[in-house]
C-alpha positions as CSV (number, residue, x, y, z in Angstrom):
1,M,-74.1,-45.0,-33.6
2,A,-71.4,-47.5,-32.7
3,R,-69.6,-46.4,-35.9
4,T,-69.6,-42.7,-34.9
5,V,-68.3,-43.5,-31.4
6,R,-65.5,-45.6,-32.8
7,G,-64.5,-42.8,-35.2
8,I,-64.5,-40.3,-32.4
9,T,-62.4,-42.6,-30.2
10,A,-60.0,-43.3,-33.0
11,G,-59.7,-39.5,-33.6
12,L,-59.0,-38.8,-29.9
13,I,-56.4,-41.5,-29.7
14,A,-54.6,-40.2,-32.8
15,A,-54.7,-36.6,-31.4
16,I,-53.3,-37.7,-28.1
17,A,-50.6,-39.8,-29.7
18,S,-49.7,-36.8,-31.9
19,L,-49.3,-34.5,-29.0
20,A,-47.3,-37.0,-27.0
21,G,-44.9,-37.6,-29.9
22,T,-44.4,-33.8,-30.3
23,A,-43.7,-33.3,-26.6
24,G,-41.4,-36.3,-26.3
25,S,-39.3,-35.3,-29.3
26,S,-38.2,-31.8,-28.2
27,A,-35.2,-31.0,-26.2
28,Q,-35.0,-28.4,-23.4
29,G,-32.8,-25.3,-24.0
30,P,-29.4,-25.3,-22.4
31,L,-29.1,-24.9,-18.6
32,T,-25.9,-22.8,-17.8
33,W,-24.0,-22.2,-14.7
34,S,-20.4,-21.5,-13.4
35,G,-18.1,-23.9,-11.7
36,F,-14.5,-25.1,-11.7
37,C,-12.9,-27.5,-14.3
38,A,-9.7,-29.4,-14.5
39,L,-8.3,-31.2,-17.5
40,D,-5.8,-34.0,-17.0
41,A,-5.3,-33.5,-13.2
42,A,-4.4,-29.8,-13.6
43,Q,-5.4,-27.3,-10.9
44,P,-9.1,-26.5,-11.3
45,K,-9.9,-23.1,-13.0
46,P,-13.2,-21.2,-13.1
47,C,-15.3,-22.4,-16.0
48,S,-18.7,-22.0,-17.6
49,V,-21.0,-25.1,-18.0
50,S,-23.8,-25.6,-20.4
51,D,-26.1,-28.7,-20.3
52,T,-28.7,-29.5,-22.9
53,V,-30.8,-32.6,-22.1
54,A,-32.5,-34.3,-25.0
55,A,-35.9,-36.0,-24.7
56,D,-34.2,-39.4,-24.6
57,G,-32.1,-38.4,-21.5
58,Q,-28.8,-37.7,-23.4
59,H,-26.8,-34.8,-21.9
60,D,-24.8,-32.5,-24.1
61,L,-22.4,-30.9,-21.6
62,R,-20.1,-28.2,-22.8
63,F,-17.3,-26.7,-20.5
64,S,-15.3,-23.6,-21.3
65,F,-12.3,-22.3,-19.3
66,G,-9.7,-20.0,-20.7
67,S,-8.9,-21.2,-24.2
68,I,-9.9,-24.8,-23.4
69,A,-13.2,-26.3,-24.4
70,V,-14.3,-29.8,-23.3
71,S,-17.5,-31.6,-24.3
72,F,-19.2,-34.7,-22.9
73,F,-22.1,-36.3,-24.6
74,G,-23.8,-39.2,-22.8
75,R,-26.1,-40.2,-20.1
76,N,-26.1,-41.0,-16.4
77,A,-27.5,-43.9,-14.4
78,G,-27.5,-42.7,-10.8
79,A,-24.0,-41.5,-10.0
80,W,-22.4,-43.2,-13.0
81,W,-22.0,-41.6,-16.5
82,S,-21.1,-43.1,-19.8
83,G,-20.7,-41.5,-23.2
84,E,-18.0,-39.5,-25.1
85,L,-15.4,-37.1,-23.7
86,N,-14.2,-34.9,-26.6
87,G,-15.6,-37.5,-29.0
88,R,-13.8,-40.5,-27.3
89,P,-15.6,-43.2,-25.3
90,A,-15.6,-42.3,-21.7
91,M,-17.0,-43.2,-18.2
92,G,-17.4,-41.2,-15.1
93,Y,-19.0,-40.9,-11.7
94,E,-20.2,-38.2,-9.3
95,R,-18.0,-38.2,-6.3
96,N,-20.6,-36.2,-4.5
97,R,-23.3,-33.7,-5.5
98,G,-21.7,-31.1,-7.8
99,H,-18.4,-32.9,-8.3
100,T,-18.0,-35.3,-11.3
101,V,-14.9,-37.0,-12.6
102,L,-14.8,-38.3,-16.2
103,S,-12.1,-40.3,-18.0
104,A,-11.7,-41.5,-21.6
105,T,-11.7,-45.3,-21.5
106,D,-8.2,-45.4,-22.9
107,L,-7.2,-43.3,-19.8
108,Q,-5.4,-40.7,-22.0
109,T,-7.7,-37.9,-20.9
110,T,-9.3,-37.1,-17.6
111,F,-11.7,-34.3,-16.7
112,E,-13.2,-33.1,-13.5
113,W,-15.8,-30.4,-12.8
114,C,-17.3,-29.1,-9.5
115,D,-19.6,-26.4,-8.3
116,K,-17.1,-25.1,-5.6
117,L,-13.5,-25.6,-4.5
118,S,-12.5,-27.1,-1.2
119,A,-10.2,-25.4,1.3
120,D,-7.1,-26.8,-0.5
121,R,-8.3,-25.3,-3.9
122,T,-9.3,-28.8,-5.4
123,C,-12.7,-29.9,-6.4
């Protein structure tokens, strides 16, 4: 009898581990919304934002405004972000909810996005 119980227990553990592995390996579909984007301190323009979050917490953010496309791939730890801006190492921070500033670590490229503009038409 002990042999049967061990076999059932081992089978249950394997089934649960299999389900957990499947659930943990899939990414959500992209979440999209509209906002405002500014590249290299230009005046913010309306943009579309797409964010796909992988199971490991990595964000794949895509911004599109006019003929400009910007991508950020990385993760956040609280208000701080690290990853790649258009394929180059970058860091950033959320100034407040819905307003994030990113910069390539070589400081050659800056990017800012926000949900809404302030009265002076900045993020």
